C-alpha positions in Angstrom: 186.6 183.2 62.2 187.2 181.3 65.3 190.4 181.9 67.3 192.0 178.9 68.7 194.9 178.8 71.2 196.7 175.6 72.0 198.8 174.9 75.1 200.3 172.0 77.0 203.0 170.9 74.6 206.5 170.1 75.8 209.3 167.5 76.1 208.4 164.1 77.6 210.2 160.7 77.8 208.8 157.8 75.9 206.0 156.2 77.8 205.0 159.4 79.4 201.9 161.5 79.1 200.9 165.0 78.1 197.5 166.8 78.0 197.0 169.5 75.3 194.4 172.1 75.6 192.7 174.2 72.9 190.8 177.3 74.0 188.3 178.6 71.5 186.9 182.2 71.1 183.4 181.0 70.5 180.9 178.5 71.9 182.3 175.1 70.9 178.8 173.7 71.6 177.8 175.1 68.2 180.8 173.9 66.3 180.3 171.1 63.8 183.5 169.3 64.9 186.8 169.9 66.6 190.0 168.0 66.1 193.7 167.7 66.7 196.1 167.3 63.9 199.9 166.9 63.9 202.7 167.6 61.5 206.2 166.1 61.8 209.1 167.6 59.9 209.0 166.5 56.2 205.5 164.9 56.6 202.0 165.9 55.8 199.6 167.1 58.5 197.5 164.2 59.8 194.4 163.9 61.9 195.0 162.4 65.4 191.6 162.9 67.0 188.2 164.4 66.2 185.1 165.0 68.2 181.8 166.0 66.6 179.0 168.2 67.9 177.2 165.0 68.9 180.1 163.8 70.9 181.3 161.1 68.5 185.0 160.6 68.4 187.4 159.3 65.7 191.0 158.3 66.0 193.5 156.8 63.5 194.9 153.4 64.4 198.3 154.9 65.2 196.9 156.6 68.3 193.8 154.6 69.1 193.9 153.4 72.7 196.6 155.9 73.7 195.0 159.3 72.9 191.6 160.6 74.1 189.9 163.8 72.9 187.4 165.5 75.1 185.7 168.8 75.5 184.4 171.1 78.2 181.6 173.2 76.6 181.4 175.5 79.6 185.1 176.4 79.2 185.0 176.4 75.4 188.0 174.1 75.5 189.0 170.8 73.9 191.6 168.6 75.3 193.8 165.8 74.0 195.1 163.4 76.6 198.1 161.6 75.2 199.4 158.5 77.1 202.1 156.0 76.3 203.8 158.5 74.1 206.3 157.3 71.5 209.2 159.1 69.8 207.1 158.9 66.6 204.5 161.1 68.2 206.9 164.0 68.0 205.3 166.8 66.0 203.7 170.1 66.1 200.1 169.6 67.2 197.4 171.8 65.8 193.8 172.4 67.0 191.1 172.7 64.3 187.5 173.8 64.4 184.9 173.3 61.7 182.0 175.8 62.0 179.0 177.1 60.2 176.9 175.8 57.3 179.9 175.8 55.0 182.2 174.0 57.4 184.7 176.9 57.7 188.0 175.6 59.0 190.0 177.4 61.7 193.4 176.5 63.0 195.5 177.3 66.1 199.1 178.3 66.0 200.3 174.9 67.1 202.2 173.5 70.0 205.3 171.4 69.9 205.4 167.9 71.4 208.7 166.2 71.6 209.0 162.6 72.9 212.5 161.4 73.7 213.6 157.8 73.6 
């Protein structure tokens, strides 16, 4: 199973920016897809950004135009650039990797993002 370690969370004022990083133990070049999810208290975990092995990206409307997912294959790291942050973006952010022919899912431990108004 792939080991994922997130970093970069913290406290930021509304309108500010943060960049999250997710370092993987394996070669992300071979991963089917990687994504960032978030979970706020009392809510279900939701997808905020996804990037496939072919480089295609996918965002929900709630973050489209504000968040950007990217990857550095040489560093086996995926990033989430978050701009124009809003209080409703407050959540624990998790990195996810889908690998292998059976799309095994691996998760990081999560990093807290708090946006103050």
